[in-house]
Each structure stands twice: as structure tokens, then as C-alpha cells.
VOROSE-426112 format. One line per field, with one value per residue: residue number from 1; residue in three letters; chain; x, y, z of N, C-alpha, C, O, CB in turn. Coordinates in nm, 3 decimals. Glycine has a CB too. Layout:
N
nr	[NUM, ...] .
rest	[Ala, ...] .
kette	[A, ...] .
nc1	[X, ...] .
nc2	[Y, ...] .
nc3	[Z, ...] .
cac1	[X, ...] .
cac2	[Y, ...] .
cac3	[Z, ...] .
cc1	[X, ...] .
cc2	[Y, ...] .
cc3	[Z, ...] .
oc1	[X, ...] .
oc2	[Y, ...] .
oc3	[Z, ...] .
cbc1	[X, ...] .
cbc2	[Y, ...] .
cbc3	[Z, ...] .
END
This chain:
82
nr	[1, 2, 3, 4, 5, 6, 7, 8, 9, 10, 11, 12, 13, 14, 15, 16, 17, 18, 19, 20, 21, 22, 23, 24, 25, 26, 27, 28, 29, 30, 31, 32, 33, 34, 35, 36, 37, 38, 39, 40, 41, 42, 43, 44, 45, 46, 47, 48, 49, 50, 51, 52, 53, 54, 55, 56, 57, 58, 59, 60, 61, 62, 63, 64, 65, 66, 67, 68, 69, 70, 71, 72, 73, 74, 75, 76, 77, 78, 79, 80, 81, 82] .
rest	[Met, Ile, Thr, Asn, Leu, Phe, Met, Tyr, Met, Leu, Lys, Glu, Val, Ser, Val, Lys, Ala, Arg, Pro, Lys, Phe, Val, Ile, Leu, Asn, Gly, Lys, Ile, Ile, Glu, Val, Lys, Ile, Lys, Pro, Val, Gly, Asn, Ala, Lys, Pro, Leu, Lys, Ser, Ala, Asp, Met, Arg, Asn, Leu, His, Lys, Phe, Leu, Ile, Asn, Tyr, Ser, Glu, Gln, Ile, Val, Thr, Asp, Phe, Phe, Val, Leu, Lys, Lys, Ser, Val, Ser, Phe, Asp, Arg, Ile, Ser, Lys, Arg, Leu, Lys] .
kette	[A, A, A, A, A, A, A, A, A, A, A, A, A, A, A, A, A, A, A, A, A, A, A, A, A, A, A, A, A, A, A, A, A, A, A, A, A, A, A, A, A, A, A, A, A, A, A, A, A, A, A, A, A, A, A, A, A, A, A, A, A, A, A, A, A, A, A, A, A, A, A, A, A, A, A, A, A, A, A, A, A, A] .
nc1	[8.396, 8.181, 8.160, 7.906, 7.956, 8.072, 7.850, 7.685, 7.842, 7.845, 7.576, 7.542, 7.725, 7.630, 7.470, 7.644, 7.893, 8.038, 8.192, 8.422, 8.562, 8.856, 8.933, 9.171, 9.264, 9.154, 9.247, 9.238, 9.326, 9.294, 9.108, 8.846, 8.681, 8.398, 8.205, 7.845, 7.609, 7.458, 7.508, 7.657, 8.009, 8.200, 8.344, 8.690, 8.821, 8.638, 8.645, 8.910, 8.898, 8.704, 8.838, 9.064, 8.932, 8.813, 9.043, 9.166, 8.971, 8.896, 8.943, 8.799, 8.541, 8.480, 8.509, 8.333, 8.082, 8.024, 8.111, 8.065, 7.815, 7.739, 7.557, 7.545, 7.738, 7.813, 8.113, 8.330, 8.535, 8.810, 9.053, 9.265, 9.261, 9.515] .
nc2	[-9.726, -9.452, -9.215, -9.148, -8.913, -8.756, -8.719, -8.581, -8.351, -8.259, -8.204, -7.998, -7.820, -7.769, -7.547, -7.341, -7.389, -7.569, -7.867, -7.958, -8.196, -8.219, -8.405, -8.581, -8.787, -9.005, -8.970, -8.795, -8.469, -8.230, -8.066, -7.853, -7.598, -7.424, -7.123, -7.104, -6.938, -6.656, -6.718, -6.724, -6.765, -7.055, -7.073, -7.014, -7.220, -7.431, -7.462, -7.550, -7.795, -7.933, -7.944, -8.101, -8.339, -8.403, -8.434, -8.655, -8.856, -8.851, -9.025, -9.252, -9.144, -9.054, -9.294, -9.487, -9.351, -9.187, -9.332, -9.617, -9.607, -9.686, -9.750, -9.536, -9.601, -9.636, -9.517, -9.490, -9.227, -9.226, -9.117, -8.828, -8.629, -8.575] .
nc3	[0.448, 0.500, 0.759, 1.005, 1.126, 0.927, 0.760, 0.936, 0.976, 0.715, 0.681, 0.868, 0.763, 0.511, 0.502, 0.532, 0.405, 0.130, 0.061, -0.195, -0.408, -0.592, -0.858, -1.040, -1.296, -1.154, -0.895, -0.588, -0.580, -0.455, -0.198, -0.182, -0.004, -0.023, 0.026, 0.067, -0.110, 0.046, 0.305, 0.634, 0.664, 0.770, 1.098, 1.164, 1.311, 1.289, 1.015, 0.976, 1.115, 0.963, 0.718, 0.787, 0.850, 0.601, 0.440, 0.561, 0.526, 0.260, 0.035, 0.110, 0.137, -0.126, -0.275, -0.146, -0.110, -0.340, -0.568, -0.534, -0.422, -0.164, 0.139, 0.426, 0.708, 1.060, 1.199, 1.459, 1.552, 1.735, 1.789, 1.762, 1.466, 1.226] .
cac1	[8.266, 8.181, 8.109, 7.790, 8.010, 8.085, 7.717, 7.640, 7.917, 7.800, 7.444, 7.563, 7.806, 7.561, 7.413, 7.750, 8.002, 8.021, 8.321, 8.434, 8.684, 8.914, 8.984, 9.244, 9.306, 9.108, 9.307, 9.199, 9.444, 9.268, 8.976, 8.812, 8.561, 8.347, 8.084, 7.721, 7.521, 7.479, 7.520, 7.781, 8.113, 8.238, 8.449, 8.820, 8.849, 8.552, 8.696, 9.029, 8.854, 8.640, 8.942, 9.139, 8.846, 8.799, 9.172, 9.189, 8.871, 8.851, 8.940, 8.689, 8.417, 8.456, 8.492, 8.214, 7.957, 7.996, 8.137, 7.998, 7.680, 7.712, 7.485, 7.632, 7.739, 7.877, 8.252, 8.368, 8.672, 8.849, 9.179, 9.273, 9.302, 9.637] .
cac2	[-9.675, -9.313, -9.207, -9.062, -8.782, -8.680, -8.679, -8.476, -8.230, -8.212, -8.147, -7.871, -7.735, -7.739, -7.413, -7.242, -7.418, -7.693, -7.925, -8.009, -8.275, -8.203, -8.538, -8.584, -8.923, -9.096, -8.941, -8.668, -8.383, -8.113, -8.051, -7.711, -7.571, -7.296, -7.076, -7.124, -6.822, -6.544, -6.770, -6.689, -6.868, -7.129, -7.016, -7.067, -7.348, -7.531, -7.483, -7.635, -7.930, -7.994, -7.970, -8.217, -8.456, -8.435, -8.482, -8.790, -8.952, -8.817, -9.144, -9.335, -9.074, -9.056, -9.432, -9.552, -9.278, -9.136, -9.431, -9.744, -9.576, -9.764, -9.678, -9.480, -9.675, -9.563, -9.542, -9.399, -9.174, -9.214, -9.045, -8.698, -8.626, -8.496] .
cac3	[0.487, 0.545, 0.896, 1.030, 1.161, 0.802, 0.715, 1.029, 0.944, 0.585, 0.702, 0.935, 0.677, 0.386, 0.510, 0.537, 0.313, 0.054, 0.023, -0.332, -0.431, -0.724, -0.892, -1.166, -1.326, -1.051, -0.765, -0.528, -0.571, -0.372, -0.138, -0.171, 0.075, -0.073, 0.093, -0.006, -0.116, 0.137, 0.442, 0.704, 0.647, 0.890, 1.181, 1.119, 1.378, 1.227, 0.879, 0.988, 1.153, 0.847, 0.618, 0.836, 0.835, 0.459, 0.391, 0.614, 0.482, 0.125, -0.051, 0.156, 0.106, -0.270, -0.321, -0.093, -0.124, -0.474, -0.674, -0.507, -0.374, -0.044, 0.243, 0.528, 0.834, 1.168, 1.238, 1.568, 1.544, 1.875, 1.807, 1.699, 1.327, 1.205] .
cc1	[8.278, 8.120, 7.985, 7.835, 8.024, 7.949, 7.659, 7.710, 7.870, 7.664, 7.457, 7.632, 7.728, 7.497, 7.522, 7.861, 7.977, 8.158, 8.315, 8.567, 8.729, 8.984, 9.048, 9.299, 9.272, 9.167, 9.262, 9.324, 9.422, 9.126, 8.952, 8.684, 8.515, 8.224, 7.961, 7.638, 7.560, 7.495, 7.653, 7.883, 8.139, 8.343, 8.580, 8.854, 8.765, 8.598, 8.819, 8.991, 8.788, 8.744, 9.026, 9.060, 8.837, 8.929, 9.194, 9.094, 8.826, 8.842, 8.821, 8.554, 8.384, 8.428, 8.360, 8.085, 7.926, 8.015, 8.055, 7.855, 7.641, 7.633, 7.583, 7.623, 7.822, 8.021, 8.286, 8.512, 8.715, 8.982, 9.179, 9.319, 9.422, 9.625] .
cc2	[-9.530, -9.309, -9.120, -8.922, -8.696, -8.631, -8.570, -8.345, -8.172, -8.146, -8.009, -7.771, -7.691, -7.600, -7.309, -7.264, -7.552, -7.745, -7.977, -8.081, -8.252, -8.335, -8.530, -8.724, -9.021, -9.074, -8.804, -8.584, -8.263, -8.121, -7.903, -7.698, -7.431, -7.253, -7.095, -6.997, -6.710, -6.588, -6.726, -6.799, -6.939, -7.052, -7.082, -7.201, -7.459, -7.564, -7.573, -7.779, -8.003, -8.031, -8.091, -8.345, -8.499, -8.488, -8.627, -8.894, -8.932, -8.939, -9.231, -9.274, -9.085, -9.198, -9.491, -9.480, -9.241, -9.241, -9.557, -9.728, -9.661, -9.680, -9.636, -9.566, -9.596, -9.610, -9.440, -9.356, -9.145, -9.144, -8.918, -8.709, -8.535, -8.415] .
cc3	[0.534, 0.684, 0.904, 1.067, 1.036, 0.757, 0.806, 0.996, 0.812, 0.598, 0.767, 0.842, 0.553, 0.387, 0.491, 0.436, 0.245, 0.015, -0.121, -0.346, -0.574, -0.756, -1.031, -1.185, -1.214, -0.914, -0.717, -0.512, -0.480, -0.316, -0.119, -0.089, 0.039, 0.006, 0.004, 0.003, -0.021, 0.282, 0.503, 0.679, 0.779, 0.969, 1.143, 1.184, 1.318, 1.085, 0.881, 1.021, 1.037, 0.742, 0.659, 0.816, 0.688, 0.400, 0.434, 0.557, 0.337, 0.033, -0.017, 0.121, -0.042, -0.318, -0.276, -0.129, -0.269, -0.584, -0.652, -0.458, -0.253, 0.055, 0.353, 0.654, 0.936, 1.189, 1.346, 1.548, 1.686, 1.897, 1.725, 1.553, 1.312, 1.080] .
oc1	[8.375, 8.037, 7.962, 7.764, 7.991, 7.934, 7.593, 7.646, 7.856, 7.637, 7.391, 7.601, 7.757, 7.474, 7.495, 7.919, 7.904, 8.233, 8.214, 8.670, 8.650, 9.081, 8.989, 9.373, 9.351, 9.141, 9.250, 9.417, 9.518, 9.036, 9.027, 8.591, 8.584, 8.146, 7.972, 7.601, 7.677, 7.495, 7.748, 7.847, 8.105, 8.420, 8.580, 8.910, 8.815, 8.592, 8.831, 9.045, 8.814, 8.737, 9.056, 9.113, 8.851, 8.926, 9.236, 9.132, 8.728, 8.743, 8.750, 8.462, 8.273, 8.334, 8.282, 7.989, 7.813, 7.943, 7.982, 7.781, 7.527, 7.639, 7.691, 7.514, 7.893, 8.046, 8.271, 8.601, 8.665, 9.019, 9.101, 9.407, 9.431, 9.717] .
oc2	[-9.492, -9.392, -9.032, -8.825, -8.577, -8.515, -8.478, -8.240, -8.050, -8.045, -7.914, -7.652, -7.585, -7.542, -7.200, -7.167, -7.637, -7.678, -8.033, -8.032, -8.265, -8.373, -8.480, -8.775, -9.110, -9.153, -8.710, -8.622, -8.201, -8.176, -7.835, -7.778, -7.333, -7.338, -7.102, -6.954, -6.673, -6.505, -6.697, -6.917, -6.889, -6.975, -7.195, -7.288, -7.570, -7.678, -7.663, -7.873, -8.121, -8.140, -8.176, -8.446, -8.617, -8.580, -8.710, -9.010, -8.992, -8.954, -9.279, -9.344, -9.122, -9.220, -9.541, -9.543, -9.261, -9.238, -9.600, -9.826, -9.704, -9.557, -9.694, -9.599, -9.502, -9.730, -9.320, -9.439, -9.053, -9.115, -8.903, -8.789, -8.431, -8.341] .
oc3	[0.599, 0.719, 0.821, 1.045, 1.038, 0.719, 0.758, 0.990, 0.799, 0.533, 0.724, 0.844, 0.496, 0.280, 0.440, 0.387, 0.296, -0.055, -0.163, -0.301, -0.667, -0.690, -1.126, -1.101, -1.182, -0.823, -0.795, -0.441, -0.434, -0.380, -0.050, -0.103, 0.066, 0.050, -0.119, 0.112, -0.010, 0.373, 0.431, 0.675, 0.886, 0.913, 1.094, 1.117, 1.297, 1.041, 0.798, 0.962, 1.015, 0.683, 0.575, 0.770, 0.656, 0.318, 0.354, 0.540, 0.295, -0.039, -0.106, 0.079, -0.078, -0.394, -0.358, -0.175, -0.315, -0.683, -0.742, -0.453, -0.241, 0.055, 0.368, 0.699, 0.901, 1.196, 1.326, 1.529, 1.750, 2.011, 1.631, 1.521, 1.377, 1.044] .
cbc1	[8.205, 8.103, 8.216, 7.702, 8.146, 8.150, 7.623, 7.668, 8.068, 7.795, 7.358, 7.645, 7.933, 7.455, 7.342, 7.807, 8.138, 7.932, 8.360, 8.423, 8.659, 9.015, 8.871, 9.359, 9.455, 9.136, 9.461, 9.126, 9.484, 9.288, 8.964, 8.794, 8.588, 8.313, 8.098, 7.642, 7.383, 7.364, 7.508, 7.756, 8.243, 8.292, 8.420, 8.930, 8.822, 8.406, 8.729, 9.123, 8.758, 8.535, 9.033, 9.175, 8.706, 8.754, 9.286, 9.177, 8.751, 8.944, 9.071, 8.700, 8.426, 8.575, 8.606, 8.224, 7.961, 8.085, 8.286, 8.076, 7.578, 7.844, 7.371, 7.595, 7.797, 7.798, 8.352, 8.348, 8.680, 8.855, 9.299, 9.367, 9.187, 9.761] .
cbc2	[-9.763, -9.221, -9.152, -9.120, -8.797, -8.766, -8.802, -8.518, -8.260, -8.328, -8.240, -7.890, -7.807, -7.844, -7.392, -7.238, -7.420, -7.670, -8.039, -7.894, -8.426, -8.080, -8.645, -8.478, -8.926, -9.233, -8.949, -8.688, -8.336, -7.983, -8.130, -7.644, -7.585, -7.306, -6.927, -7.246, -6.863, -6.447, -6.924, -6.670, -6.805, -7.269, -7.033, -6.966, -7.337, -7.483, -7.347, -7.580, -7.922, -7.898, -7.846, -8.200, -8.427, -8.311, -8.393, -8.789, -8.944, -8.716, -9.225, -9.357, -8.927, -8.998, -9.518, -9.563, -9.154, -9.019, -9.465, -9.821, -9.596, -9.812, -9.766, -9.333, -9.819, -9.579, -9.532, -9.466, -9.044, -9.350, -9.132, -8.608, -8.579, -8.585] .
cbc3	[0.598, 0.445, 0.989, 1.141, 1.231, 0.693, 0.711, 1.175, 0.938, 0.484, 0.790, 1.062, 0.635, 0.361, 0.644, 0.673, 0.388, -0.071, 0.119, -0.436, -0.403, -0.731, -0.889, -1.168, -1.352, -1.093, -0.773, -0.391, -0.710, -0.453, -0.001, -0.312, 0.230, -0.223, 0.131, 0.049, -0.087, 0.127, 0.444, 0.856, 0.592, 0.853, 1.334, 1.149, 1.529, 1.225, 0.812, 1.097, 1.271, 0.787, 0.601, 0.985, 0.890, 0.382, 0.441, 0.763, 0.572, 0.064, -0.037, 0.307, 0.147, -0.345, -0.271, 0.055, -0.040, -0.502, -0.679, -0.406, -0.486, 0.020, 0.302, 0.559, 0.815, 1.297, 1.116, 1.708, 1.452, 1.936, 1.768, 1.777, 1.235, 1.199] .
END
């Protein structure tokens, strides 16, 4: 399940950056975060946090949201992402 945190981050980020998953043979090989239009880019700390989040939850995000079209449910992240 994807977290509401991801959807919140994506909503906030959609003005400034757009995450893209590079998938090869059904596996995520890279996560790219690109700026959107003329909007200001994310601050470096926010960019690192978003990248960590996307790396840790990328399989779950792609599988649940984009492939299975599941609805978004809440998952609390209580420990620090590495």
C-alpha cells in the first residue's frame, strides 16, 4: 500500500518537481526527480528526503498505485529512512 505521506509529498512536489521511475524488464532501475516548468526547484534537503522516500517505497508505489490501481491507504512511517 502506498502511504498518504507519499501522496502529500507528491502533491507538494508537483509544483516544483516530478518523480519519474525508470523501469527495465519489470524492475525499477532508477528514480529521477525533474523540475517542472519555471517553478522553483526543491531545496536540497527536501530533494534528499524525497529521493530516500522514493527509493525505499518505489516497488510498493509502482505495484500498488500504477499496476494494480489500488486505492491509497494510510501507513505510518515511524522510523528514519536510510
